[in-house]
C-alpha positions in Angstrom: -19.2 -54.5 -20.8 -17.1 -51.4 -19.8 -17.8 -49.7 -16.6 -19.9 -46.6 -17.0 -17.3 -44.5 -15.2 -14.8 -45.4 -17.9 -17.0 -44.6 -20.9 -15.5 -41.7 -22.9 -17.7 -38.7 -23.5 -17.6 -34.9 -23.7 -18.9 -33.5 -20.3 -21.0 -30.4 -20.2 -19.9 -29.6 -16.7 -17.4 -30.6 -14.1 -17.9 -30.6 -10.3 -15.3 -28.9 -8.1 -15.5 -30.4 -4.6 -13.4 -27.9 -2.7 -10.9 -29.5 -0.3 -11.5 -33.3 -0.4 -11.8 -34.8 3.1 -12.4 -31.4 4.8 -15.9 -30.7 3.4 -17.4 -30.4 6.9 -14.9 -27.7 7.7 -15.5 -25.7 4.5 -17.4 -22.9 6.3 -14.6 -22.4 8.9 -11.9 -22.7 6.2 -13.7 -20.0 4.2 -13.3 -17.4 6.9 -9.5 -16.9 6.7 -9.7 -17.2 2.9 -12.3 -14.5 2.6 -10.3 -12.3 4.9 -7.1 -12.8 3.0 -8.9 -12.2 -0.3 -10.3 -8.9 1.0 -6.8 -7.8 2.3 -5.3 -8.8 -1.1 -7.8 -6.8 -3.0 -7.5 -3.7 -0.8 -3.7 -3.9 -0.5 -3.0 -4.3 -4.2 -5.6 -1.7 -5.3 -4.1 0.8 -2.8 -0.6 0.0 -4.0 -1.6 0.2 -7.7 -3.5 3.5 -7.2 -0.5 4.9 -5.3 1.9 4.1 -8.1 -0.4 5.4 -10.8 -1.2 8.6 -9.0 2.2 9.6 -7.6 4.5 10.9 -10.3 7.6 10.3 -8.2 6.9 6.6 -8.3 6.9 6.4 -12.1 10.3 4.7 -12.0 11.3 1.2 -13.4 11.1 -0.6 -10.0 7.6 0.7 -9.3 6.3 0.2 -12.8 7.4 -3.5 -12.6 5.8 -3.6 -9.2 2.5 -2.3 -10.6 2.6 -5.1 -13.2 3.1 -7.6 -10.4 0.2 -6.0 -8.6 -2.1 -6.5 -11.6 -1.0 -10.1 -11.9 -1.8 -10.7 -8.2 -5.3 -9.2 -8.5 -6.0 -11.4 -11.5 -4.7 -14.5 -9.9 -6.7 -14.1 -6.7 -9.9 -13.0 -8.5 -9.7 -15.8 -11.0 -9.8 -18.4 -8.2 -10.9 -17.2 -4.8 -14.6 -16.1 -5.5 -15.4 -19.6 -7.0 -13.6 -21.2 -4.1 -15.8 -19.2 -1.6 -18.9 -20.2 -3.6 -18.0 -23.9 -3.1 -17.2 -23.3 0.6 -20.4 -21.3 1.4 -23.0 -22.5 -1.0 -21.6 -25.9 -2.4 -21.9 -24.4 -5.9 -19.2 -26.5 -7.5 -20.6 -26.9 -11.0 -18.4 -25.4 -13.8 -18.7 -25.8 -17.5 -16.0 -27.4 -19.6 -15.2 -24.1 -21.3 -15.1 -22.1 -18.0 -12.9 -24.8 -16.4 -10.4 -24.8 -19.2 -10.4 -21.0 -19.3 -9.7 -20.9 -15.5 -6.9 -23.4 -15.9 -5.4 -21.3 -18.8 -5.6 -18.0 -16.8 -4.0 -19.5 -13.7 -1.0 -20.9 -15.7 -0.9 -17.8 -17.9 -0.6 -15.5 -14.8 2.0 -17.8 -13.2 4.3 -17.7 -16.2 3.8 -13.9 -16.7 4.4 -13.2 -13.0 7.6 -15.3 -13.1 8.8 -13.1 -16.1 8.0 -10.0 -14.1 10.1 -11.2 -11.2 13.0 -11.7 -13.6 12.5 -8.1 -14.9 12.5 -6.9 -11.3 15.8 -8.8 -10.6 17.3 -7.2 -13.7 16.2 -3.8 -12.5 18.0 -4.3 -9.2 21.1 -5.6 -11.0 21.3 -2.5 -13.2 20.5 -0.1 -10.3 23.3 -1.6 -8.1 25.9 -2.9 -10.6 25.6 -0.2 -13.3 23.8 2.8 -11.7 25.1 5.4 -14.2 23.3 3.7 -17.0 20.1 2.9 -15.0 18.0 5.8 -16.4 19.2 5.3 -20.0 18.8 1.5 -20.0 15.4 1.2 -18.4 13.4 3.9 -20.1 9.6 3.8 -20.1 9.5 2.4 -23.6 11.9 -0.4 -22.7 9.8 -1.2 -19.6 6.6 -1.5 -21.7 8.4 -3.7 -24.2 9.6 -6.0 -21.4 6.1 -6.3 -20.0 4.6 -6.9 -23.4 7.2 -9.6 -24.0 6.2 -11.2 -20.7 2.6 -11.3 -21.9 3.4 -12.7 -25.3 5.8 -15.3 -23.9 3.2 -16.4 -21.4 0.6 -16.8 -24.2 2.9 -18.8 -26.4 3.8 -21.2 -23.5 0.3 -21.6 -22.0 -2.0 -21.6 -25.1 -1.3 -25.3 -25.9 -3.0 -26.2 -22.7 -6.3 -25.4 -24.4 -5.6 -27.9 -27.1 -4.2 -30.5 -24.7 -7.3 -30.4 -22.6 -9.8 -30.2 -25.4 -8.3 -33.1 -27.3 -8.9 -35.5 -24.3 -11.9 -37.8 -24.0 -13.2 -37.6 -20.5 -14.7 -40.4 -18.4 -18.2 -40.4 -16.8 -16.6 -39.3 -13.6 -16.7 -35.5 -13.8 -15.7 -34.8 -10.2 -12.5 -32.7 -9.8 -11.0 -33.2 -6.3 -9.9 -29.6 -6.2 -11.1 -26.0 -5.4 -10.3 -24.7 -8.8 -9.5 -26.0 -12.3 -5.8 -26.8 -12.7 -4.3 -28.4 -15.8 -3.4 -31.8 -14.4 -6.4 -32.0 -12.1 -8.7 -31.8 -15.1 -6.5 -34.0 -17.3 -6.6 -36.8 -14.7 -10.4 -37.2 -15.5 -9.6 -38.4 -19.0 -10.0 -41.9 -20.2 -7.3 -41.5 -22.8 -3.5 -41.2 -22.2 -2.4 -38.0 -20.6 1.3 -38.6 -21.1 1.6 -35.6 -23.4 -0.1 -33.4 -20.8 2.4 -34.6 -18.1 5.4 -34.0 -20.3 4.3 -30.6 -21.5 3.4 -29.5 -18.0 6.9 -30.5 -16.7 8.5 -28.8 -19.8 6.6 -25.6 -19.1 7.9 -25.4 -15.5 11.5 -26.3 -16.5 11.7 -24.0 -19.5 9.9 -21.1 -18.1 9.9 -20.8 -14.3 13.1 -23.0 -14.0 15.1 -20.8 -16.3 13.6 -17.7 -14.7 14.9 -18.9 -11.3 18.4 -19.4 -12.8 18.4 -15.8 -14.3 17.2 -14.4 -10.9 19.9 -16.4 -9.0 22.6 -15.1 -11.5 21.4 -11.5 -11.1 21.5 -11.7 -7.3 24.9 -13.4 -7.4 26.3 -10.4 -9.4 24.4 -8.0 -7.1 25.9 -9.6 -4.0 29.4 -9.5 -5.5 28.9 -5.8 -6.3 27.5 -5.0 -2.8 30.4 -6.7 -1.0 32.8 -4.5 -3.0 31.2 -1.3 -1.7 33.6 0.7 0.5 31.4 1.3 3.6 29.0 -0.9 5.7 26.3 1.8 5.3 26.5 1.7 1.5 26.3 -2.1 1.6 23.3 -2.0 4.0 21.5 0.6 1.8 22.1 -1.4 -1.3 20.8 -4.7 0.2 17.7 -3.0 1.7 16.5 -2.2 -1.8 16.6 -5.9 -2.6 15.0 -7.3 0.5 11.4 -6.8 -0.6 12.0 -8.4 -3.9 13.8 -11.4 -2.4 10.8 -11.9 0.0 8.4 -11.9 -2.9 10.5 -14.3 -4.9 10.5 -16.7 -2.0 6.7 -16.4 -1.5 6.1 -16.9 -5.2 8.3 -19.8 -6.1 8.4 -21.9 -3.0 4.7 -22.9 -2.8 4.4 -23.0 -6.6 7.2 -25.5 -7.0 6.2 -27.5 -3.9 2.6 -27.8 -5.2 3.7 -28.7 -8.8 6.2 -31.4 -7.9 4.2 -33.0 -5.1 1.1 -33.1 -7.4 3.1 -35.0 -10.1 5.7 -37.0 -8.1 4.6 -36.9 -4.4 2.5 -40.0 -4.7 0.8 -40.8 -1.3 3.6 -39.2 0.8 1.5 -36.1 1.3 -2.2 -36.3 2.1 -4.4 -35.1 -0.8 -6.3 -32.6 1.3 -3.0 -31.0 2.5 -1.8 -30.6 -1.1 -5.1 -29.0 -2.1 -5.1 -26.7 0.9 -1.6 -25.5 0.1 -2.6 -25.0 -3.6 -5.5 -22.8 -2.4 -3.2 -20.8 -0.1 -0.8 -20.2 -3.0 -3.4 -18.2 -4.9 -4.2 -15.9 -2.0 -1.3 -15.6 0.4 1.4 -14.1 -1.9 -1.2 -11.6 -3.4 -2.1 -10.6 0.2 1.5 -10.3 1.5 3.2 -8.6 -1.5 1.6 -5.1 -0.8 2.4 -5.5 2.9 6.1 -6.4 2.2 6.6 -3.5 -0.2 4.6 -1.1 2.0 6.6 -1.9 5.1 10.1 -2.2 3.6 9.8 0.7 1.0 10.0 4.1 2.6 8.9 6.0 -0.5 5.7 3.9 -0.9 5.0 4.1 2.9 5.4 7.8 3.0 3.3 8.3 -0.2 0.4 6.2 1.2 0.5 8.0 4.5 0.4 11.4 2.8 -2.5 10.3 0.7 -4.4 9.0 3.8 -3.7 12.3 5.5 -4.9 14.3 2.5 -8.1 12.3 2.4 -8.6 12.8 6.1 -8.1 16.5 5.8 -10.6 16.7 3.0 -13.3 15.0 5.1 -12.7 17.5 7.9 
């Protein structure tokens, strides 16, 4: 007779356990995650409000930044509140539909955010390598089309995840050793073959984020060549300063994402499972928290606008 844990059925709910092996530390782990989430919410909302309100920031670079801000808000809000519910109240039950929806949103936001970073790299390329055509190339209508294309592309790439997860027959074991529903974490509970899920997941990364990274690398290669051809050191320094924030965000976005993806599929037992889950949890909250800080510190126009808004609000209170 087959073992009950390997009997195929359609589960009503799954159980998210948080960070396996660190359950007794969940309360302490929740404190920095809660703090980072609050900072991420406040920072991104302030940044988004500043860009929307200030007419002088309605430029291509800042419009792409506002799209990135929305993506960061969605990513952190899709994952962190449920994580905190697990850490604080041990409420890990999640329905099959909600679990698949969360997995879809996480991957959708990742692919869309990757496309936005490509658009931001293209923006810097045009601004530095072809400045005379910057205004005519990147009009508001072109920017909206680029952002719409990023959404449509993400939908087309990620929608099959719904089908791939719903077609599986799951075993009696409904425990997901994770803090949120991720495509492969859910698929591994299946009793049937998940080869198609593995291949499609790898293809998504290689054909979306992988190609995006190549485009970004090419853009910055051309930018660096143009910068080193500038006549003065001051001009070179000014040109590179406009790219510093974007490069930091690219590093924060892709490094933990690729590390988590490849170790989850190919890392085997070389990395403890709780370390992998902890890093995956940090990925959905650390970049959204740091992105507004990076742009706020490095971008003089945003910094001055925020300070003037705070000063105006302080004067109104007085």
